[in-house]
N, C-alpha and C positions, 0 to 999 in steps of 0.2 A: 504494500500500500504506500502510495506517495502522500506524505503529509505536507501541509502548508509550511513554508519556511518562516514566514512572518509570525512572531509569537502571539500577536493579538488575533490574527486570523486562526492560528492553531488553537488558541484558547476557545474561540467560538465553535470551531469545527469539533473539537474533542467533547465539549459540553453538549453539543447537539447529538453526537453519537451516543454519549452516555445517557442522555434523556430518552432517546428514541429506540436504542437497540441493546444496550448493555447494562447489566446490573452492577458492574464495578469497573474501575479503571484497569484492574488486573485482567479482567475478562476481555476488555477491549484490546489491550496490548497482546495478550495471548492469541486471540482470534485473528489479529492483523499482523502478527509477527513483527511487532515494533518494540523498541527498547524503552521500557517504562522510565528508567532513570534518566535517559537522555531527554525525553519529553518533559518530565518533571523539572529537570534542571533548566530547560529552556523557559518553561512557564514561571518558575521561581525567579528567573532573572528579570521578569517584568512584574513581579509581585503576586503571582497566583500560586496557591497551594491546593492540593486535592483534599477535599473534606469527605471522607468515606461515608459518614452518616447521611450526607446530602447527595452523594454520588455525583459531585461536580467540583470543578476548580473554582475557587473564589479568591 
């Protein structure tokens, strides 16, 4: 899967995927063969962190 490079667009894309298709960030990463740590680091660099209880980045 090709993910958006821009962190703000990535944030929106991931949260949409989590809302519509996946019960957790881990499930999203596993299903799409993407590196969770790399995505988390990129989103943290612009102030977003994954909140498991809400299943979204904030």
